[in-house]
C-alpha positions as CSV (number, residue, x, y, z in Angstrom):
1,M,49.2,4.5,74.9
2,L,46.4,2.7,76.9
3,R,44.0,5.5,76.2
4,S,44.8,5.3,72.5
5,R,44.1,1.6,72.4
6,E,40.8,2.0,74.3
7,S,39.8,4.7,71.8
8,G,40.5,2.3,68.9
9,W,38.5,-0.5,70.5
10,R,35.6,1.8,71.2
11,G,35.7,3.0,67.5
12,Q,35.8,-0.6,66.3
13,N,32.9,-1.6,68.6
14,R,30.8,1.5,67.4
15,G,31.4,0.5,63.8
16,R,30.3,-3.1,64.4
17,R,27.1,-1.9,66.1
18,L,26.3,0.4,63.2
19,W,26.8,-2.4,60.6
20,L,24.6,-4.7,62.9
21,V,21.8,-2.0,62.9
22,F,22.0,-1.6,59.1
23,A,21.8,-5.4,58.6
24,I,18.8,-5.7,60.9
25,L,17.0,-2.8,59.1
26,A,17.7,-4.3,55.7
27,A,16.3,-7.7,56.7
28,A,13.2,-6.0,58.1
29,V,12.5,-4.1,55.0
30,A,13.0,-7.2,52.8
31,T,10.5,-9.1,55.0
32,V,7.9,-6.3,54.7
33,L,8.2,-6.2,50.9
34,L,7.8,-10.0,50.7
35,V,4.8,-10.0,53.0
36,L,2.8,-7.0,51.7
37,P,0.4,-7.8,48.8
38,G,0.5,-5.9,45.6
39,S,4.2,-5.1,45.8
40,P,5.4,-3.0,42.9
41,R,6.3,-5.2,39.9
42,P,9.5,-4.6,38.0
43,P,9.1,-2.7,34.8
44,S,8.3,-4.8,31.8
45,T,11.2,-5.8,29.5
46,S,8.9,-6.5,26.5
47,T,10.3,-5.3,23.2
48,T,6.9,-5.0,21.5
49,A,6.7,-1.7,19.7
50,D,4.3,0.9,21.0
51,P,1.7,1.7,18.3
52,A,1.8,5.3,19.2
53,T,5.5,5.5,18.6
54,S,5.9,2.9,15.9
55,P,6.8,4.1,12.4
56,Q,3.7,5.0,10.5
57,A,2.9,4.7,6.8
58,P,3.3,7.9,4.8
59,S,0.4,10.2,4.8
60,T,-1.8,10.0,1.8
61,G,-3.1,12.6,-0.7
62,H,-6.7,13.4,-1.5
63,P,-8.0,12.3,-4.8
64,P,-11.6,13.0,-5.8
65,S,-14.1,12.2,-2.9
66,S,-15.5,9.2,-4.7
67,A,-12.1,7.4,-4.5
68,P,-10.3,6.3,-1.4
69,S,-7.3,8.4,-0.3
70,V,-4.1,7.4,-1.9
71,S,-0.6,8.9,-2.1
72,T,-0.1,11.2,-5.1
73,T,3.7,11.1,-4.9
74,S,4.7,7.5,-4.4
75,T,6.9,6.0,-7.0
76,K,6.8,2.5,-5.7
77,A,6.6,-0.1,-8.5
78,P,3.7,-2.5,-8.5
79,A,4.2,-5.8,-6.6
80,A,4.8,-9.0,-8.4
81,E,2.0,-11.1,-9.7
82,G,0.5,-13.3,-7.0
83,T,-0.2,-10.4,-4.6
84,T,-2.0,-7.9,-6.8
85,G,-2.3,-9.8,-10.1
86,V,0.3,-7.6,-11.9
87,P,2.3,-9.7,-14.3
88,H,6.0,-9.6,-13.9
89,T,7.0,-9.3,-17.6
90,T,9.0,-7.3,-20.0
91,N,6.4,-7.9,-22.7
92,Y,4.4,-4.6,-22.9
93,R,1.6,-6.3,-24.9
94,T,1.1,-8.9,-22.1
95,L,1.0,-6.2,-19.4
96,A,-1.3,-3.9,-21.4
97,T,-3.8,-6.8,-22.0
98,A,-3.8,-7.8,-18.3
99,A,-4.1,-4.2,-17.2
100,A,-7.0,-3.4,-19.5
101,Q,-8.9,-6.4,-18.2
102,A,-8.2,-5.5,-14.6
103,I,-9.4,-2.0,-15.1
104,Y,-12.9,-3.3,-16.1
105,T,-13.1,-6.2,-13.6
106,W,-14.6,-6.0,-10.1
107,D,-17.0,-8.0,-7.9
108,T,-19.1,-6.4,-5.2
109,R,-19.6,-9.8,-3.6
110,T,-16.0,-10.3,-2.6
111,S,-14.5,-6.8,-2.5
112,S,-15.2,-3.3,-1.3
113,Y,-14.7,-0.2,-3.5
114,S,-11.6,0.7,-1.6
115,E,-10.2,-2.8,-2.2
116,V,-10.9,-2.6,-6.0
117,Y,-9.4,0.8,-6.2
118,G,-6.4,-0.2,-4.1
119,R,-5.8,-3.2,-6.3
120,L,-5.8,-1.0,-9.4
121,R,-3.6,1.6,-7.7
122,S,-1.0,-1.1,-7.2
123,W,-0.7,-1.4,-11.0
124,W,-0.1,2.4,-11.5
125,D,3.6,3.3,-11.3
126,V,3.9,7.1,-10.7
127,L,6.8,8.4,-12.7
128,P,9.5,10.4,-10.9
129,D,8.6,13.6,-12.8
130,G,5.0,13.4,-11.6
131,S,3.6,13.5,-15.1
132,N,1.0,10.8,-14.4
133,P,-0.5,11.8,-11.0
134,L,-3.0,9.6,-9.2
135,A,-5.7,12.2,-9.8
136,V,-5.7,10.9,-13.4
137,L,-6.1,7.4,-12.1
138,A,-9.2,8.4,-10.0
139,H,-10.7,10.3,-12.9
140,E,-10.2,7.6,-15.6
141,F,-11.4,4.8,-13.3
142,E,-14.7,6.6,-12.8
143,A,-14.8,6.9,-16.6
144,T,-15.4,3.1,-16.7
145,G,-18.8,3.8,-15.2
146,I,-18.1,3.1,-11.6
147,N,-17.5,5.1,-8.5
148,A,-17.9,4.7,-4.7
149,G,-21.6,5.5,-4.7
150,A,-22.5,3.3,-7.6
151,F,-20.4,0.5,-6.2
152,A,-22.3,0.6,-2.9
153,S,-25.6,0.6,-4.7
154,L,-24.6,-2.3,-6.9
155,A,-23.4,-4.3,-3.9
156,G,-27.0,-4.7,-2.8
157,Q,-27.7,-6.4,-6.1
158,K,-24.6,-8.7,-5.8
159,A,-23.2,-7.1,-9.0
160,F,-20.0,-8.0,-10.7
161,R,-18.1,-7.2,-13.9
162,T,-15.8,-9.2,-16.1
163,A,-13.8,-8.2,-19.1
164,T,-12.2,-10.1,-22.0
165,A,-9.7,-8.6,-24.5
166,E,-11.0,-8.9,-28.0
167,S,-8.3,-7.0,-29.9
168,M,-5.3,-4.7,-29.3
169,T,-3.3,-2.2,-31.3
170,C,0.0,-0.7,-30.1
171,D,2.5,2.0,-30.8
172,E,2.9,2.8,-34.5
173,E,-0.2,0.7,-35.3
174,L,-2.1,3.7,-33.8
175,A,-2.3,6.8,-36.0
176,E,-2.1,9.2,-33.1
177,V,1.2,7.6,-31.9
178,R,2.6,7.9,-35.4
179,E,1.8,11.6,-35.3
180,R,3.1,12.0,-31.8
181,P,5.7,9.3,-31.0
182,A,6.5,8.4,-27.4
183,P,9.0,10.8,-25.8
184,W,11.4,8.0,-24.8
185,L,12.5,4.5,-25.7
186,G,10.6,1.9,-23.7
187,L,7.3,3.8,-23.4
188,H,4.4,2.1,-25.2
189,V,0.8,2.9,-25.8
190,C,-1.7,0.1,-26.5
191,T,-5.5,0.5,-27.1
192,V,-7.4,-2.6,-26.1
193,A,-10.9,-3.5,-27.2
194,L,-12.8,-5.3,-24.4
195,R,-16.0,-7.3,-24.2
196,V,-17.4,-6.3,-20.9
197,V,-20.2,-8.2,-19.1
198,D,-22.1,-6.6,-16.2
199,Q,-24.2,-9.1,-14.1
200,T,-26.4,-8.8,-11.1
201,A,-28.6,-11.3,-9.3
202,N,-31.4,-10.5,-11.8
203,A,-29.8,-9.1,-15.0
204,R,-26.9,-9.4,-17.4
205,N,-25.6,-6.8,-19.8
206,A,-22.8,-7.1,-22.3
207,F,-21.1,-4.3,-24.2
208,M,-17.8,-3.3,-25.9
209,A,-15.4,-0.8,-24.3
210,A,-12.0,0.5,-25.3
211,V,-9.2,1.5,-22.9
212,S,-5.7,2.9,-23.8
213,V,-2.9,1.6,-21.5
214,I,0.5,3.4,-21.2
215,V,3.3,0.9,-20.4
216,N,6.8,1.8,-19.3
217,C,9.5,-0.9,-20.0
218,P,13.2,-1.3,-20.1
219,P,15.4,0.2,-21.4
220,A,13.6,3.3,-20.1
221,A,15.7,4.9,-17.4
222,N,12.6,5.4,-15.2
223,A,11.4,1.8,-15.6
224,P,12.4,-1.2,-13.4
225,P,15.3,-3.1,-15.0
226,D,13.5,-6.4,-15.2
227,R,9.8,-5.7,-15.9
228,C,7.3,-3.4,-17.4
229,T,4.9,-1.2,-15.4
230,M,1.7,0.6,-16.1
231,A,2.2,4.3,-16.2
232,G,-1.4,5.2,-16.9
233,F,-4.6,4.4,-18.8
234,Y,-7.4,6.3,-20.5
235,A,-11.0,5.2,-20.3
236,T,-12.6,8.6,-21.1
237,P,-13.9,8.3,-24.7
238,S,-12.3,11.6,-25.8
239,R,-8.9,10.6,-24.5
240,I,-8.6,7.0,-25.9
241,V,-5.8,6.8,-28.4
242,Y,-6.6,5.4,-31.9
């Protein structure tokens, strides 16, 4: 019995010595970590998104080289007026007039070609069936007499262009529309006559231009329920609707 008790005491003493050794070692390690310079810092808990892994904007298509790259499949509707100048209206004549003037308005003193093109792109609502691709937008915008190269050249002359609507005819007022009516209710065609003024630091030139604007409005199933959108325009002389 005595031997059993002595063995128990010895086991208890050995356990106490081991715990004492562990405590001393832990204290020594903690002291070294506190004293040493440049101790490892805890990992950052910041929730800032890593640009390399953050969601990116959809990749863009490739319109003609003179125009900036833009998506050719987006069906996003234009933003409300105040961010891009697109009127929030169900009056197709109001939107057609504003769009025609926007198509022929730019200022090299305050905007780059990409910004001018991007602003106009925000007006163009690509239809779900893809019948009005952005390649048409790029082509018809160049038909107004401006492209990236010309814009860069005119920037050196501080050039700018303004446009004022002089008259407008829409839908059945146009002979070509009477011959070929719009394929669905809510789709409108308006041809706007504009007085355009080109100005540089040393010259001023005024001329008349026509542009046909295609507007999509409720109750068209592919139009927003509360406003009209521009589904396209023609500035090429042979494509203007009369």
